[in-house]
VOTI-593863 format. One record per residue (C-alpha): residue number from 1; residue in three letters; x, y, z. Coordinates in steps of 0.2 Angstrom, whole numbers, plus 2048, in hexadecimal, padded with zeros to 3 digits. Example, Ala and Ser with C-alpha at 12.3 -4.5 7.8 and 13.67 -1.06 7.14 Angstrom:
% VOTI-593863
[rec 1; "ALA"; [83E; 7EA; 827]]
[rec 2; "SER"; [844; 7FB; 824]]
END
This chain:
% VOTI-593863
[rec 1; "UNK"; [6E0; 78A; 775]]
[rec 2; "UNK"; [6F3; 78A; 775]]
[rec 3; "UNK"; [6FD; 787; 786]]
[rec 4; "UNK"; [708; 797; 787]]
[rec 5; "UNK"; [714; 78E; 792]]
[rec 6; "UNK"; [715; 77D; 789]]
[rec 7; "UNK"; [716; 786; 778]]
[rec 8; "UNK"; [724; 793; 77D]]
[rec 9; "UNK"; [734; 791; 773]]
[rec 10; "UNK"; [741; 78C; 77F]]
[rec 11; "UNK"; [74E; 795; 775]]
[rec 12; "UNK"; [745; 7A6; 777]]
[rec 13; "UNK"; [746; 7A8; 78A]]
[rec 14; "UNK"; [73E; 7A1; 79A]]
[rec 15; "UNK"; [72F; 7A7; 7A3]]
[rec 16; "UNK"; [730; 7B9; 7AB]]
[rec 17; "UNK"; [731; 7B2; 7BD]]
[rec 18; "UNK"; [741; 7A8; 7B9]]
[rec 19; "UNK"; [749; 7B6; 7AF]]
[rec 20; "UNK"; [747; 7C1; 7BF]]
[rec 21; "UNK"; [74F; 7B3; 7C9]]
[rec 22; "UNK"; [75E; 7B1; 7BD]]
[rec 23; "UNK"; [761; 7C4; 7BE]]
[rec 24; "UNK"; [761; 7C3; 7D1]]
[rec 25; "UNK"; [76D; 7B4; 7D0]]
[rec 26; "UNK"; [778; 7B6; 7C1]]
[rec 27; "UNK"; [780; 7A5; 7C4]]
[rec 28; "UNK"; [76F; 79B; 7C4]]
[rec 29; "UNK"; [76F; 78E; 7B7]]
[rec 30; "UNK"; [782; 78F; 7B3]]
[rec 31; "UNK"; [788; 77D; 7B2]]
[rec 32; "UNK"; [79A; 783; 7B4]]
[rec 33; "UNK"; [7A0; 781; 7C6]]
[rec 34; "UNK"; [7A8; 790; 7CE]]
[rec 35; "UNK"; [7B5; 78E; 7DB]]
[rec 36; "UNK"; [7C6; 796; 7E1]]
[rec 37; "UNK"; [7D5; 78B; 7DE]]
[rec 38; "UNK"; [7E3; 78F; 7EA]]
[rec 39; "UNK"; [7F5; 789; 7E9]]
[rec 40; "UNK"; [7F3; 77F; 7F9]]
[rec 41; "UNK"; [7F0; 76C; 7FC]]
[rec 42; "UNK"; [7DE; 768; 7F9]]
[rec 43; "UNK"; [7D8; 761; 809]]
[rec 44; "UNK"; [7C9; 763; 816]]
[rec 45; "UNK"; [7CD; 770; 823]]
[rec 46; "UNK"; [7C4; 772; 834]]
[rec 47; "UNK"; [7B5; 77D; 834]]
[rec 48; "UNK"; [7BB; 78F; 837]]
[rec 49; "UNK"; [7CC; 78E; 82E]]
[rec 50; "UNK"; [7D2; 792; 81C]]
[rec 51; "UNK"; [7E1; 78C; 812]]
[rec 52; "UNK"; [7EF; 798; 80D]]
[rec 53; "UNK"; [7FF; 796; 803]]
[rec 54; "UNK"; [80A; 788; 809]]
[rec 55; "UNK"; [7FC; 77E; 811]]
[rec 56; "UNK"; [7FB; 789; 821]]
[rec 57; "UNK"; [7EA; 78D; 829]]
[rec 58; "UNK"; [7E2; 79C; 82F]]
[rec 59; "UNK"; [7D4; 79E; 83C]]
[rec 60; "UNK"; [7C5; 7A7; 836]]
[rec 61; "UNK"; [7B7; 7B0; 840]]
[rec 62; "UNK"; [7A6; 7B2; 83A]]
[rec 63; "UNK"; [7A1; 7C4; 839]]
[rec 64; "UNK"; [78F; 7BF; 83D]]
[rec 65; "UNK"; [787; 7AF; 842]]
[rec 66; "UNK"; [781; 7A6; 832]]
[rec 67; "UNK"; [78B; 7B1; 827]]
[rec 68; "UNK"; [797; 7AB; 819]]
[rec 69; "UNK"; [7A2; 7BA; 81C]]
[rec 70; "UNK"; [7B2; 7B8; 825]]
[rec 71; "UNK"; [7BD; 7C4; 82F]]
[rec 72; "UNK"; [7D0; 7C2; 832]]
[rec 73; "UNK"; [7DB; 7CE; 83C]]
[rec 74; "UNK"; [7ED; 7CF; 83D]]
[rec 75; "UNK"; [7FD; 7D4; 833]]
[rec 76; "UNK"; [7FC; 7D0; 821]]
[rec 77; "UNK"; [80B; 7CC; 816]]
[rec 78; "UNK"; [80C; 7C5; 804]]
[rec 79; "UNK"; [80F; 7B2; 804]]
[rec 80; "UNK"; [80B; 7AC; 7F2]]
[rec 81; "UNK"; [800; 7AC; 7E3]]
[rec 82; "UNK"; [7EE; 7A6; 7E2]]
[rec 83; "UNK"; [7E5; 7A2; 7D2]]
[rec 84; "UNK"; [7D2; 7A6; 7D4]]
[rec 85; "UNK"; [7C6; 7A3; 7C6]]
[rec 86; "UNK"; [7B9; 7B1; 7C5]]
[rec 87; "UNK"; [7A9; 7B0; 7BC]]
[rec 88; "UNK"; [7AA; 7BC; 7AD]]
[rec 89; "UNK"; [79C; 7C9; 7AA]]
[rec 90; "UNK"; [799; 7C1; 799]]
[rec 91; "UNK"; [798; 7AE; 798]]
[rec 92; "UNK"; [7A6; 7A6; 78E]]
[rec 93; "UNK"; [7B3; 7B3; 792]]
[rec 94; "UNK"; [7C1; 7AA; 79D]]
[rec 95; "UNK"; [7C8; 7B5; 7AB]]
[rec 96; "UNK"; [7D4; 7B0; 7B8]]
[rec 97; "UNK"; [7D8; 7BC; 7C6]]
[rec 98; "UNK"; [7E9; 7BC; 7CC]]
[rec 99; "UNK"; [7EA; 7C0; 7DE]]
[rec 100; "UNK"; [7F6; 7C0; 7EC]]
[rec 101; "UNK"; [7F3; 7B4; 7FB]]
[rec 102; "UNK"; [7F6; 7BE; 80B]]
[rec 103; "UNK"; [7FD; 7B4; 819]]
[rec 104; "UNK"; [7F8; 7B9; 82A]]
[rec 105; "UNK"; [805; 7BB; 837]]
[rec 106; "UNK"; [802; 7BD; 84A]]
[rec 107; "UNK"; [7F8; 7CD; 84E]]
[rec 108; "UNK"; [804; 7DB; 853]]
[rec 109; "UNK"; [801; 7EC; 85B]]
[rec 110; "UNK"; [7FE; 7FA; 84E]]
[rec 111; "UNK"; [80C; 804; 856]]
[rec 112; "UNK"; [819; 7F6; 850]]
[rec 113; "UNK"; [813; 7F9; 83E]]
[rec 114; "UNK"; [814; 80C; 83F]]
[rec 115; "UNK"; [825; 80A; 847]]
[rec 116; "UNK"; [82C; 802; 837]]
[rec 117; "UNK"; [830; 814; 831]]
[rec 118; "UNK"; [840; 819; 83A]]
[rec 119; "UNK"; [83E; 82B; 834]]
[rec 120; "UNK"; [82C; 82F; 838]]
[rec 121; "UNK"; [82A; 83C; 846]]
[rec 122; "UNK"; [83C; 843; 845]]
[rec 123; "UNK"; [843; 854; 841]]
[rec 124; "UNK"; [854; 857; 839]]
[rec 125; "UNK"; [860; 865; 835]]
[rec 126; "UNK"; [86A; 864; 825]]
[rec 127; "UNK"; [87C; 868; 82A]]
[rec 128; "UNK"; [883; 864; 819]]
[rec 129; "UNK"; [87B; 865; 808]]
[rec 130; "UNK"; [883; 85F; 7F8]]
[rec 131; "UNK"; [894; 85F; 801]]
[rec 132; "UNK"; [892; 871; 807]]
[rec 133; "UNK"; [890; 875; 81A]]
[rec 134; "UNK"; [87F; 87E; 81E]]
[rec 135; "UNK"; [882; 88F; 826]]
[rec 136; "UNK"; [87C; 88F; 838]]
[rec 137; "UNK"; [872; 89F; 836]]
[rec 138; "UNK"; [867; 897; 829]]
[rec 139; "UNK"; [857; 890; 82F]]
[rec 140; "UNK"; [855; 87F; 826]]
[rec 141; "UNK"; [84D; 86E; 82D]]
[rec 142; "UNK"; [844; 85F; 827]]
[rec 143; "UNK"; [836; 856; 830]]
[rec 144; "UNK"; [830; 845; 82C]]
[rec 145; "UNK"; [81E; 844; 831]]
[rec 146; "UNK"; [811; 836; 833]]
[rec 147; "UNK"; [80A; 82D; 824]]
[rec 148; "UNK"; [819; 831; 818]]
[rec 149; "UNK"; [817; 844; 819]]
[rec 150; "UNK"; [826; 850; 819]]
[rec 151; "UNK"; [827; 862; 81D]]
[rec 152; "UNK"; [835; 86F; 822]]
[rec 153; "UNK"; [83E; 87F; 81F]]
[rec 154; "UNK"; [849; 880; 810]]
[rec 155; "UNK"; [853; 88F; 816]]
[rec 156; "UNK"; [846; 89C; 810]]
[rec 157; "UNK"; [836; 893; 80C]]
[rec 158; "UNK"; [82C; 886; 815]]
[rec 159; "UNK"; [828; 876; 80B]]
[rec 160; "UNK"; [81D; 867; 80C]]
[rec 161; "UNK"; [81D; 857; 802]]
[rec 162; "UNK"; [81D; 844; 805]]
[rec 163; "UNK"; [82A; 836; 806]]
[rec 164; "UNK"; [82A; 823; 802]]
[rec 165; "UNK"; [836; 818; 80C]]
[rec 166; "UNK"; [839; 805; 80A]]
[rec 167; "UNK"; [848; 7FD; 813]]
[rec 168; "UNK"; [856; 809; 810]]
[rec 169; "UNK"; [84E; 811; 800]]
[rec 170; "UNK"; [847; 822; 802]]
[rec 171; "UNK"; [840; 82F; 7F5]]
[rec 172; "UNK"; [837; 83F; 7F7]]
[rec 173; "UNK"; [828; 846; 7EC]]
[rec 174; "UNK"; [82A; 856; 7E4]]
[rec 175; "UNK"; [829; 863; 7F1]]
[rec 176; "UNK"; [81C; 872; 7F3]]
[rec 177; "UNK"; [824; 882; 7FA]]
[rec 178; "UNK"; [81F; 894; 7FE]]
[rec 179; "UNK"; [827; 8A1; 7F2]]
[rec 180; "UNK"; [82F; 8AE; 7FD]]
[rec 181; "UNK"; [83F; 8B6; 7F8]]
[rec 182; "UNK"; [84E; 8B7; 805]]
[rec 183; "UNK"; [860; 8BC; 805]]
[rec 184; "UNK"; [86B; 8B2; 7F9]]
[rec 185; "UNK"; [874; 8A7; 806]]
[rec 186; "UNK"; [863; 8A0; 80C]]
[rec 187; "UNK"; [85D; 89E; 7FA]]
[rec 188; "UNK"; [86D; 895; 7F5]]
[rec 189; "UNK"; [86A; 888; 804]]
[rec 190; "UNK"; [858; 886; 7FF]]
[rec 191; "UNK"; [85C; 882; 7ED]]
[rec 192; "UNK"; [86A; 876; 7F2]]
[rec 193; "UNK"; [85E; 86D; 7FE]]
[rec 194; "UNK"; [850; 86B; 7F1]]
[rec 195; "UNK"; [85B; 865; 7E4]]
[rec 196; "UNK"; [863; 858; 7EF]]
[rec 197; "UNK"; [852; 852; 7F6]]
[rec 198; "UNK"; [84C; 84F; 7E4]]
[rec 199; "UNK"; [85B; 843; 7E1]]
[rec 200; "UNK"; [859; 839; 7F2]]
[rec 201; "UNK"; [857; 826; 7F0]]
[rec 202; "UNK"; [85E; 820; 800]]
[rec 203; "UNK"; [862; 823; 812]]
[rec 204; "UNK"; [86C; 81E; 821]]
[rec 205; "UNK"; [869; 822; 833]]
[rec 206; "UNK"; [874; 820; 842]]
[rec 207; "UNK"; [86B; 826; 851]]
[rec 208; "UNK"; [86B; 839; 84F]]
[rec 209; "UNK"; [874; 83A; 83E]]
[rec 210; "UNK"; [86C; 838; 82E]]
[rec 211; "UNK"; [873; 837; 81C]]
[rec 212; "UNK"; [868; 838; 80D]]
[rec 213; "UNK"; [870; 831; 7FD]]
[rec 214; "UNK"; [86E; 830; 7EA]]
[rec 215; "UNK"; [86B; 820; 7E0]]
[rec 216; "UNK"; [87D; 81C; 7E0]]
[rec 217; "UNK"; [87F; 81E; 7F3]]
[rec 218; "UNK"; [888; 82F; 7F2]]
[rec 219; "UNK"; [883; 83A; 801]]
[rec 220; "UNK"; [878; 849; 7FC]]
[rec 221; "UNK"; [872; 850; 80D]]
[rec 222; "UNK"; [87A; 84D; 81E]]
[rec 223; "UNK"; [86E; 851; 82D]]
[rec 224; "UNK"; [86E; 851; 840]]
[rec 225; "UNK"; [85E; 84E; 84A]]
[rec 226; "UNK"; [857; 85D; 852]]
[rec 227; "UNK"; [84A; 855; 85D]]
[rec 228; "UNK"; [855; 848; 864]]
[rec 229; "UNK"; [853; 844; 877]]
END
């Protein structure tokens, strides 16, 4: 009789066992080598180290004995680009994943990273808003909380929101506030404050004094720290 294996058309698939093997290992039989190419000198490195941008080397720890995974701890900062060829889902489609190489600095305490925000954990009273002094009998304050949260009292209503800070750049998200009605002097202070915070793009702090400014550097809100030691 006919030999079912020898007479099989090679262009119409392989035996079922090999099909299953290829499904489990999509790269099986692919003649094209796959490897990451980093913008670093190509040379052999000691076991347990990896190359990074500029030819530096990082120590690596195995997460488990015999495992190919690696674990690196420390402070990560951008260093340079990495071109990493990635196997496409469908053969024949070129794909290059543009990645950022992260260089590892010396490990630092987490408190140092958190301390990079000079406003977090402080509370301030606006003493001048849009050039107008704030009446002393109006309750108004601004709290910079952890993880970019902001809250306070606008003069009549409590409000919450978030802020983003980078260097001397500062911006607030749209604020959510309660909807109480108060005497006109309080409402006027609140409207001024909310309008000013929406325009803030920078800040300058000198110990217990804080100035929030617009994109041109003009002062919008002058504040004094309420929780200073």
